C-alpha positions as a Markdown table, in Angstrom:
| # | Residue | x | y | z |
|---|---|---|---|---|
| 1 | Met | 1.5 | 26.2 | 23.5 |
| 2 | Gly | 3.5 | 23.5 | 25.3 |
| 3 | Leu | 3.3 | 21.3 | 22.3 |
| 4 | Phe | 5.7 | 23.5 | 20.3 |
| 5 | Ser | 7.8 | 24.8 | 23.2 |
| 6 | Val | 11.6 | 24.5 | 22.9 |
| 7 | Thr | 12.0 | 23.0 | 26.4 |
| 8 | Asp | 12.8 | 19.3 | 26.7 |
| 9 | Trp | 13.7 | 19.2 | 23.1 |
| 10 | Gly | 15.3 | 15.7 | 23.3 |
| 11 | Pro | 16.1 | 13.0 | 25.8 |
| 12 | Gly | 19.8 | 14.1 | 26.0 |
| 13 | Asn | 21.0 | 10.5 | 26.5 |
| 14 | Gly | 21.4 | 9.3 | 23.0 |
| 15 | Gln | 18.0 | 7.5 | 23.1 |
| 16 | Arg | 14.5 | 8.2 | 21.8 |
| 17 | Glu | 11.9 | 9.8 | 23.9 |
| 18 | Val | 8.9 | 7.7 | 24.8 |
| 19 | Gly | 5.2 | 8.3 | 25.1 |
| 20 | Ser | 3.8 | 11.8 | 24.9 |
| 21 | Ala | 7.3 | 13.3 | 25.0 |
| 22 | Arg | 8.2 | 11.4 | 21.9 |
| 23 | Phe | 5.0 | 12.6 | 20.1 |
| 24 | Arg | 5.8 | 16.2 | 21.0 |
| 25 | Glu | 9.4 | 15.7 | 19.9 |
| 26 | Leu | 8.3 | 14.5 | 16.4 |
| 27 | Ile | 6.0 | 17.4 | 15.9 |
| 28 | Arg | 8.6 | 20.0 | 17.0 |
| 29 | Arg | 11.3 | 18.5 | 14.9 |
| 30 | Asp | 9.4 | 17.6 | 11.7 |
| 31 | Phe | 6.6 | 20.1 | 11.7 |
| 32 | Gly | 7.9 | 21.7 | 8.5 |
| 33 | Lys | 8.0 | 18.4 | 6.7 |
| 34 | Phe | 4.5 | 17.5 | 7.9 |
| 35 | Phe | 3.2 | 20.9 | 6.8 |
| 36 | Leu | 4.6 | 20.6 | 3.3 |
| 37 | Thr | 3.4 | 17.0 | 2.9 |
| 38 | Asn | 0.0 | 18.1 | 4.1 |
| 39 | Leu | -0.2 | 20.8 | 1.4 |
| 40 | Phe | 0.6 | 18.2 | -1.3 |
| 41 | Thr | -1.9 | 15.7 | 0.2 |
| 42 | Ala | -4.6 | 18.3 | 0.3 |
| 43 | Ala | -4.0 | 19.1 | -3.4 |
| 44 | Gly | -4.1 | 15.4 | -4.2 |
| 45 | Phe | -7.4 | 14.9 | -2.3 |
| 46 | Leu | -9.0 | 17.9 | -4.1 |
| 47 | Pro | -10.4 | 16.0 | -7.1 |
| 48 | Phe | -12.0 | 13.4 | -4.9 |
| 49 | Ala | -13.5 | 16.0 | -2.5 |
| 50 | Ser | -14.8 | 18.1 | -5.4 |
| 51 | Gly | -16.4 | 15.1 | -7.1 |
| 52 | Cys | -18.0 | 14.0 | -3.8 |
| 53 | Val | -19.5 | 17.5 | -3.2 |
| 54 | Tyr | -20.9 | 17.6 | -6.7 |
| 55 | Ala | -22.3 | 14.0 | -6.4 |
| 56 | Ile | -24.0 | 14.9 | -3.1 |
| 57 | Leu | -25.4 | 18.2 | -4.4 |
| 58 | Ser | -26.7 | 16.5 | -7.6 |
| 59 | Lys | -27.7 | 13.4 | -5.8 |
| 60 | Ser | -25.9 | 11.3 | -8.4 |
| 61 | Val | -24.6 | 7.9 | -7.5 |
| 62 | Leu | -22.9 | 7.6 | -10.9 |
| 63 | Val | -20.9 | 10.8 | -10.3 |
| 64 | Leu | -20.1 | 9.5 | -6.9 |
| 65 | Ile | -18.7 | 6.2 | -8.3 |
| 66 | Ile | -16.7 | 8.0 | -10.9 |
| 67 | Ser | -15.3 | 10.5 | -8.4 |
| 68 | Gly | -14.3 | 7.7 | -6.0 |
| 69 | Leu | -12.5 | 5.7 | -8.7 |
| 70 | Ile | -10.8 | 8.6 | -10.4 |
| 71 | Gly | -10.2 | 10.7 | -7.3 |
| 72 | Gly | -8.9 | 7.6 | -5.5 |
| 73 | Thr | -6.4 | 6.9 | -8.3 |
| 74 | Ile | -5.0 | 10.4 | -7.7 |
| 75 | Ala | -5.4 | 10.6 | -3.9 |
| 76 | Gly | -3.9 | 7.1 | -3.2 |
| 77 | Pro | -0.3 | 8.0 | -4.1 |
| 78 | Phe | -0.6 | 11.3 | -2.1 |
| 79 | Leu | -1.8 | 9.4 | 0.9 |
| 80 | Ser | 1.2 | 7.1 | 0.5 |
| 81 | Gly | 3.5 | 10.1 | 0.4 |
| 82 | Met | 2.0 | 11.3 | 3.7 |
| 83 | Thr | 2.3 | 7.9 | 5.3 |
| 84 | Asp | 5.9 | 7.6 | 4.1 |
| 85 | Cys | 6.8 | 11.0 | 5.7 |
| 86 | Ile | 5.2 | 9.9 | 9.0 |
| 87 | Tyr | 7.0 | 6.6 | 9.2 |
| 88 | Arg | 10.3 | 8.2 | 8.2 |
| 89 | Ser | 9.7 | 10.5 | 11.2 |
| 90 | Phe | 9.1 | 7.6 | 13.5 |
| 91 | Arg | 12.3 | 6.0 | 12.4 |
| 92 | Asp | 14.3 | 9.3 | 12.7 |
| 93 | Ala | 15.4 | 8.7 | 9.1 |
| 94 | Pro | 17.6 | 11.4 | 7.6 |
| 95 | Gly | 17.0 | 13.3 | 4.4 |
| 96 | Gly | 15.4 | 16.4 | 3.2 |
| 97 | Phe | 11.7 | 16.8 | 2.5 |
| 98 | Phe | 11.6 | 17.1 | -1.3 |
| 99 | Glu | 14.1 | 14.3 | -1.7 |
| 100 | Asn | 12.1 | 11.9 | 0.5 |
| 101 | Trp | 8.8 | 12.9 | -0.9 |
| 102 | Lys | 9.8 | 12.4 | -4.5 |
| 103 | Lys | 11.3 | 9.0 | -3.6 |
| 104 | Ala | 8.1 | 8.0 | -1.8 |
| 105 | Met | 5.9 | 9.0 | -4.7 |
| 106 | Arg | 8.1 | 7.2 | -7.2 |
| 107 | Gln | 8.2 | 4.0 | -5.1 |
| 108 | Asn | 4.6 | 3.8 | -4.0 |
| 109 | Phe | 2.7 | 5.3 | -7.0 |
| 110 | Lys | 1.7 | 2.1 | -8.7 |
| 111 | Ala | 1.0 | 0.1 | -5.5 |
| 112 | Ser | -1.3 | 2.8 | -4.2 |
| 113 | Ile | -3.6 | 3.1 | -7.2 |
| 114 | Ile | -5.9 | 0.2 | -6.7 |
| 115 | Pro | -6.1 | 0.4 | -2.8 |
| 116 | Gly | -6.7 | 4.1 | -3.3 |
| 117 | Met | -9.6 | 3.5 | -5.7 |
| 118 | Ile | -11.2 | 1.1 | -3.2 |
| 119 | Leu | -10.6 | 3.3 | -0.1 |
| 120 | Phe | -11.9 | 6.5 | -1.6 |
| 121 | Leu | -14.8 | 4.8 | -3.3 |
| 122 | Leu | -15.9 | 3.4 | 0.0 |
| 123 | Thr | -15.3 | 6.7 | 1.7 |
| 124 | Gly | -17.4 | 8.5 | -0.9 |
| 125 | Val | -20.2 | 5.9 | -0.4 |
| 126 | Tyr | -20.2 | 6.4 | 3.3 |
| 127 | Leu | -20.3 | 10.2 | 2.9 |
| 128 | Phe | -23.2 | 9.8 | 0.5 |
| 129 | Met | -25.1 | 7.5 | 2.8 |
| 130 | Gly | -24.5 | 9.7 | 5.8 |
| 131 | Val | -26.0 | 12.7 | 3.9 |
| 132 | Met | -28.9 | 10.6 | 2.7 |
| 133 | Met | -29.7 | 9.4 | 6.2 |
| 134 | Phe | -29.3 | 12.7 | 8.2 |
| 135 | Trp | -30.0 | 15.4 | 5.6 |
| 136 | Trp | -32.3 | 14.1 | 2.8 |
| 137 | Ala | -34.4 | 11.8 | 4.9 |
| 138 | Ser | -37.8 | 13.1 | 6.2 |
| 139 | Gly | -37.0 | 11.9 | 9.7 |
| 140 | Leu | -34.1 | 10.8 | 11.8 |
| 141 | Pro | -32.8 | 7.3 | 11.2 |
| 142 | Gly | -33.4 | 4.6 | 13.9 |
| 143 | Phe | -30.8 | 3.5 | 16.4 |
| 144 | Gly | -30.2 | 0.2 | 14.6 |
| 145 | Thr | -29.6 | 2.0 | 11.2 |
| 146 | Val | -27.1 | 4.3 | 12.8 |
| 147 | Ala | -25.4 | 1.5 | 14.7 |
| 148 | Ile | -25.0 | -0.6 | 11.5 |
| 149 | Tyr | -23.7 | 2.5 | 9.6 |
| 150 | Leu | -21.1 | 3.3 | 12.3 |
| 151 | Phe | -20.1 | -0.3 | 12.7 |
| 152 | Gly | -19.4 | -0.7 | 9.0 |
| 153 | Met | -17.4 | 2.5 | 8.9 |
| 154 | Leu | -15.4 | 1.2 | 11.9 |
| 155 | Ile | -14.5 | -2.0 | 10.1 |
| 156 | Met | -13.4 | -0.1 | 7.1 |
| 157 | Val | -11.2 | 2.2 | 9.1 |
| 158 | Met | -9.7 | -0.6 | 11.1 |
| 159 | Phe | -8.8 | -2.5 | 8.0 |
| 160 | Phe | -7.2 | 0.4 | 6.1 |
| 161 | Ile | -5.1 | 1.9 | 9.0 |
| 162 | Val | -3.4 | -1.5 | 9.2 |
| 163 | Phe | -3.4 | -2.3 | 5.5 |
| 164 | Trp | -2.1 | 1.0 | 4.1 |
| 165 | Pro | 1.3 | 1.2 | 5.9 |
| 166 | Gln | 2.2 | -2.2 | 4.5 |
| 167 | Thr | 1.5 | -0.8 | 1.0 |
| 168 | Val | 4.0 | 2.0 | 1.7 |
| 169 | Leu | 6.7 | 0.0 | 3.6 |
| 170 | Phe | 6.8 | -3.4 | 1.9 |
| 171 | Ser | 6.5 | -4.9 | -1.5 |
| 172 | Leu | 4.1 | -7.8 | -0.6 |
| 173 | Pro | 1.5 | -9.7 | -2.5 |
| 174 | Val | -2.0 | -8.5 | -1.8 |
| 175 | Arg | -2.9 | -11.9 | -0.3 |
| 176 | Gln | -0.1 | -11.6 | 2.2 |
| 177 | Gln | -1.1 | -8.0 | 3.0 |
| 178 | Leu | -4.7 | -9.1 | 3.7 |
| 179 | Arg | -3.5 | -12.0 | 5.9 |
| 180 | Asn | -1.1 | -9.7 | 7.8 |
| 181 | Thr | -3.9 | -7.1 | 8.3 |
| 182 | Leu | -6.4 | -9.6 | 9.7 |
| 183 | Leu | -3.8 | -11.2 | 12.0 |
| 184 | Phe | -2.6 | -7.9 | 13.3 |
| 185 | Ile | -6.2 | -6.7 | 14.0 |
| 186 | Ala | -7.0 | -10.0 | 15.8 |
| 187 | Lys | -3.8 | -9.6 | 18.0 |
| 188 | Tyr | -4.2 | -5.9 | 18.8 |
| 189 | Leu | -7.9 | -5.6 | 18.5 |
| 190 | Trp | -8.6 | -3.0 | 21.2 |
| 191 | Lys | -5.7 | -0.8 | 20.2 |
| 192 | Val | -6.8 | -0.8 | 16.6 |
| 193 | Ile | -10.3 | 0.0 | 17.6 |
| 194 | Gly | -9.1 | 2.9 | 19.7 |
| 195 | Ala | -7.0 | 4.3 | 16.9 |
| 196 | Ser | -9.9 | 3.9 | 14.5 |
| 197 | Leu | -12.4 | 5.6 | 16.8 |
| 198 | Leu | -10.0 | 8.5 | 17.2 |
| 199 | Leu | -9.8 | 8.9 | 13.4 |
| 200 | Met | -13.6 | 8.7 | 13.0 |
| 201 | Ala | -14.1 | 11.2 | 15.8 |
| 202 | Tyr | -11.7 | 13.6 | 14.1 |
| 203 | Ala | -13.4 | 13.2 | 10.7 |
| 204 | Ala | -16.8 | 13.7 | 12.3 |
| 205 | Val | -15.7 | 17.0 | 13.9 |
| 206 | Met | -14.1 | 18.2 | 10.6 |
| 207 | Leu | -17.4 | 17.4 | 8.7 |
| 208 | Leu | -19.8 | 18.7 | 11.3 |
| 209 | Phe | -18.1 | 22.1 | 11.5 |
| 210 | Leu | -17.8 | 22.7 | 7.8 |
| 211 | Pro | -17.0 | 25.2 | 6.3 |
| 212 | Trp | -15.0 | 26.6 | 9.2 |
| 213 | Thr | -12.8 | 23.5 | 9.4 |
| 214 | Leu | -11.6 | 24.2 | 5.8 |
| 215 | Ile | -9.3 | 26.7 | 7.4 |
| 216 | Val | -7.5 | 23.9 | 9.2 |
| 217 | Val | -7.1 | 21.6 | 6.2 |
| 218 | Pro | -4.0 | 23.3 | 4.6 |
| 219 | Phe | -2.1 | 23.4 | 8.0 |
| 220 | Ala | -3.0 | 20.2 | 9.9 |
| 221 | Gly | -6.0 | 18.7 | 8.2 |
| 222 | Phe | -4.4 | 15.4 | 7.4 |
| 223 | Trp | -1.0 | 15.0 | 9.0 |
| 224 | Phe | -1.9 | 15.6 | 12.6 |
| 225 | Ile | -4.6 | 12.9 | 12.9 |
| 226 | Leu | -2.6 | 10.4 | 10.7 |
| 227 | Leu | 0.5 | 11.0 | 12.9 |
| 228 | Ala | -1.5 | 10.4 | 16.1 |
| 229 | Val | -3.2 | 7.2 | 14.7 |
| 230 | Asn | 0.0 | 5.7 | 13.4 |
| 231 | Phe | 1.9 | 6.7 | 16.5 |
| 232 | Ile | -0.5 | 4.6 | 18.6 |
| 233 | Leu | 0.2 | 1.6 | 16.5 |
| 234 | Tyr | 3.8 | 2.1 | 15.5 |
| 235 | Lys | 5.5 | 0.2 | 18.3 |
| 236 | Asp | 3.3 | -2.9 | 17.6 |
| 237 | Phe | 3.8 | -2.5 | 13.8 |
| 238 | Asn | 7.6 | -2.4 | 14.4 |
| 239 | Glu | 7.6 | -5.5 | 16.6 |
| 240 | Val | 5.4 | -7.5 | 14.3 |
| 241 | Phe | 6.8 | -6.5 | 10.9 |
| 242 | Gly | 10.3 | -5.7 | 12.0 |
| 243 | Ile | 10.1 | -2.4 | 10.1 |
| 244 | Glu | 13.3 | -0.7 | 11.3 |
| 245 | Lys | 15.3 | -3.9 | 11.2 |
| 246 | Lys | 14.4 | -4.7 | 7.6 |
| 247 | Ile | 14.9 | -1.1 | 6.4 |
| 248 | Ala | 18.3 | -1.0 | 8.2 |
| 249 | Glu | 19.4 | -4.1 | 6.3 |
| 250 | Gln | 18.2 | -2.9 | 2.9 |
| 251 | Phe | 18.9 | 0.8 | 3.3 |
| 252 | Pro | 21.7 | 1.3 | 5.9 |
| 253 | Glu | 22.0 | 5.0 | 4.9 |
| 254 | Gln | 18.6 | 5.5 | 6.6 |
| 255 | Val | 19.7 | 4.3 | 10.0 |
| 256 | Pro | 19.6 | 7.2 | 12.5 |
| 257 | Phe | 22.5 | 8.2 | 14.6 |
| 258 | Tyr | 21.9 | 8.8 | 18.3 |
| 259 | Glu | 24.3 | 10.7 | 20.4 |
| 260 | Ser | 24.0 | 11.9 | 24.0 |
| 261 | Asp | 24.9 | 15.4 | 25.1 |
| 262 | Glu | 28.1 | 14.2 | 26.7 |
| 263 | Glu | 29.1 | 12.3 | 23.6 |
| 264 | Trp | 28.4 | 15.3 | 21.5 |
| 265 | Leu | 30.5 | 17.6 | 23.6 |
| 266 | Lys | 33.3 | 15.1 | 23.7 |
| 267 | Arg | 33.3 | 14.7 | 19.9 |
| 268 | Lys | 33.2 | 18.4 | 19.3 |
| 269 | Ala | 36.2 | 18.9 | 21.7 |
| 270 | Glu | 38.2 | 16.2 | 19.9 |
| 271 | Glu | 37.3 | 17.8 | 16.5 |
| 272 | Ser | 38.4 | 21.2 | 17.8 |
| 273 | Lys | 41.7 | 19.8 | 19.0 |
| 274 | Lys | 42.4 | 18.2 | 15.6 |
| 275 | Gln | 41.7 | 21.5 | 13.8 |
| 276 | His | 44.2 | 23.3 | 16.0 |
């Protein structure tokens, strides 16, 4: 309950909160935006999820490939919309939900299609392989098989949690994005691994406890874990890529305004005097 309590709403000194206090502040302030974006994202992921379920039940690799490509084409832009919402929250950018969401979809739609196809195709393949190893197989897989499977999944998650925000935030050639991704992972290896393992653990819990976890999906199925993972990496992202500096230069209207309690009271008093 403390996560959504109204106590300690902000720092009160014209600055951002830090650490866990900042994380709680973002959730309290932007929960409505996260919730709505999550609903749209869940709808955008539905074709991919439906195709994967059908492919697994029918044991059809062809259906899986088609589902990954077509579903990823649809889901990619919606994932970009979610990522954009989260990063606007990190920057304390102003603007209403629908205005920002439509702008994000318009700006990132084309750039998200091919990465979305690749990401969701790989995700579908890993889901299919997991079911094949742990459900269809006559016996449990060996330790080496499981280790290779998890290691490959970790590499994929590490790559995309660094690559995807660049797709949303910048207009860069793919070669530059790949280079940036590899260099960032090399520099912040353990932090990226930690964020990736957190995402994998969350996904594992959601899958293992199906169908009960479907209840969570419309409310916090995507936004909460993506917020947590990107929150871990945001400070380093901002330092390396200069996110807030570049956006402030190109879009000054998105620069947040910070005001301490004392400054707010003083400004309100001056405005009251002018009115009288």
